[in-house]
C-alpha positions in Angstrom: 16.4 13.8 54.0 14.8 12.1 51.7 15.5 7.9 52.0 16.2 6.3 49.2 15.9 2.3 48.8 17.5 0.2 46.2 17.0 -2.9 44.7 20.1 -4.8 44.6 21.2 -6.4 41.3 23.9 -9.3 41.6 23.3 -10.3 37.9 22.1 -9.0 35.1 23.1 -10.8 31.5 23.2 -7.6 29.3 24.1 -9.5 26.5 20.6 -10.9 26.0 19.5 -7.4 25.6 19.0 -5.5 22.3 20.7 -2.2 22.1 17.4 -0.2 23.0 16.6 -2.4 25.5 20.4 -1.8 26.7 20.2 1.7 26.7 16.9 2.0 28.7 18.1 -0.7 31.7 20.9 2.2 31.9 18.8 5.2 31.6 16.8 3.9 34.7 20.0 3.4 36.6 21.1 6.8 35.8 18.1 8.5 36.6 18.0 6.5 39.9 21.3 7.2 40.5 20.6 11.1 39.6 17.9 11.1 42.3 20.0 9.7 45.2 22.8 12.3 43.9 25.9 10.0 43.0 28.2 11.5 46.0 25.4 11.0 48.8 25.6 6.9 47.5 29.3 7.3 47.3 29.7 6.8 44.1 32.7 8.8 42.4 32.5 11.1 40.0 35.4 9.7 38.2 33.4 6.5 37.7 29.8 8.0 37.4 31.0 10.9 34.7 32.4 8.6 31.9 29.3 6.0 32.5 27.1 9.4 32.1 29.4 9.7 28.3 28.8 6.4 27.2 25.6 5.9 28.1 24.8 9.2 26.4 27.1 8.4 23.4 24.9 5.1 23.3 21.6 6.6 23.4 22.3 8.9 20.7 24.1 5.7 17.7 20.3 4.1 19.1 18.0 7.2 18.4 19.8 7.9 15.0 19.4 3.8 14.2 15.5 4.7 14.9 14.9 7.7 13.2 17.4 6.9 10.3 15.7 8.7 7.3 16.7 5.0 5.0 14.6 2.8 7.9 11.6 5.9 7.3 12.0 5.5 3.5 12.3 1.4 3.7 8.8 1.8 5.9 7.2 4.0 2.9 8.4 1.8 0.4 7.2 -1.5 2.2 4.1 -0.2 2.6 3.8 0.8 -1.3 4.7 -2.7 -2.3 2.3 -4.6 0.5 -0.7 -2.3 -1.7 -0.1 -3.5 -4.9 -0.1 -6.9 -3.8 -3.0 -6.9 -2.4 -4.6 -5.0 -5.7 -3.1 -8.0 -7.4 -4.9 -10.6 -4.8 -8.3 -8.8 -5.4 -8.4 -8.9 -8.9 -7.4 -12.7 -8.9 -10.0 -13.7 -6.2 -12.6 -12.2 -8.3 -11.6 -14.2 -11.1 -14.2 -16.7 -10.4 -17.0 -14.8 -10.7 -16.3 -13.6 -14.3 -17.9 -15.0 -17.4 -17.4 -18.6 -17.4 -16.3 -18.2 -21.0 -13.6 -15.3 -20.0 -10.2 -16.1 -19.9 -9.7 -14.6 -16.3 -12.4 -17.6 -15.5 -10.2 -20.0 -17.1 -7.7 -19.7 -15.3 -9.1 -20.1 -11.4 -7.9 -23.6 -11.0 -4.3 -22.2 -11.9 -4.6 -18.8 -9.8 -6.3 -21.3 -7.1 -3.9 -23.4 -6.8 -0.7 -22.2 -7.8 -0.9 -17.9 -6.8 -3.8 -18.0 -4.2 -2.7 -20.7 -1.9 1.0 -20.8 -1.5 0.7 -16.8 -1.3 -1.8 -16.1 1.2 -2.9 -12.4 2.7 -0.6 -12.3 5.3 2.3 -12.2 3.0 2.6 -8.2 3.9 3.2 -9.5 7.4 6.3 -11.9 7.0 9.7 -10.5 7.7 11.1 -7.6 5.6 13.8 -9.6 3.6 11.4 -12.9 3.5 8.3 -11.1 2.1 11.0 -9.4 -0.4 11.9 -12.6 -1.7 8.2 -14.1 -1.7 7.3 -11.6 -3.6 9.6 -12.0 -6.6 8.6 -15.3 -6.5 4.9 -14.6 -6.9 5.8 -12.2 -9.7 7.5 -15.1 -11.4 5.0 -17.3 -10.5 1.9 -15.1 -11.9 4.1 -14.6 -15.2 4.9 -18.1 -15.6 1.5 -20.2 -14.7 -0.9 -17.6 -16.9 -0.9 -16.8 -20.3 -0.3 -13.7 -21.7 -3.8 -13.2 -23.1 -5.1 -14.7 -18.6 -2.5 -11.6 -17.5 -4.5 -9.4 -19.4 -7.8 -10.3 -18.9 -7.4 -10.7 -14.8 -6.1 -6.9 -15.1 -2.9 -7.5 -14.2 -0.3 -6.9 -16.1 0.7 -3.5 -15.1 0.0 -4.4 -11.5 3.0 -6.8 -12.1 6.0 -5.0 -13.7 4.5 -2.3 -10.8 4.9 -4.8 -8.1 8.5 -6.0 -9.2 9.8 -2.5 -9.6 8.5 -1.6 -5.8 9.9 -4.7 -4.6 13.3 -3.7 -6.3 13.4 -0.4 -4.5 12.4 -2.1 -1.1 15.1 -4.4 -1.3 17.8 -1.6 -2.6 16.9 0.7 0.6 17.2 -2.6 3.0 20.8 -3.3 1.5 21.4 0.4 2.0 20.2 0.7 5.6 22.6 -2.9 6.4 25.6 -1.2 4.7 25.1 1.6 6.9 24.4 0.1 10.3 27.6 -2.2 9.4 30.0 0.9 8.6 29.0 2.7 12.2 26.6 2.5 14.6 26.0 -1.4 15.3 30.0 -1.5 15.6 30.3 2.3 18.0 27.0 0.8 20.0 29.2 -2.2 21.3 31.6 -0.3 22.1 29.8 1.4 24.1 27.6 -0.7 25.7 31.4 -2.2 26.7 32.4 0.8 27.5 29.3 1.4 29.7 
């Protein structure tokens, strides 16, 4: 007969666990109980079966949220706007190497002070909603700080339109996912956590 030893937990603050962490903790507990066999450790099926049901449903909710098609679309939209932002930054960075008589070169001081310094290459690594706000400001500043001739000389006129469009598309997906979560999964997950 196998011998089992258990770590006895006197207190675990579940409120600090994210949904996935909560599921992972209870999944480990479930696996330990299954390995030892619930009846052998004196755990009544009337307690263990509802626990199994709650943790399985909670796992389904977490998996659904992680695998949401909206989440995947958001990741793709985020990557697309990041690529356009990086492309514009590269074009702005090379402006100082242009012919001193060119419109792009003449714009260098404005580019450096208003567009490169405040909008770093780290923008794509910001939190999603923060990045959305920063990119909105970046497009507006490009249009406000540069003349039409400078924008054309830099070759970023179409890029700015593209970035604005992709940023808005990302924001729409983000709001859609927030609404989806508010409608079902977050409330359900909290209820299931309480049941577990």
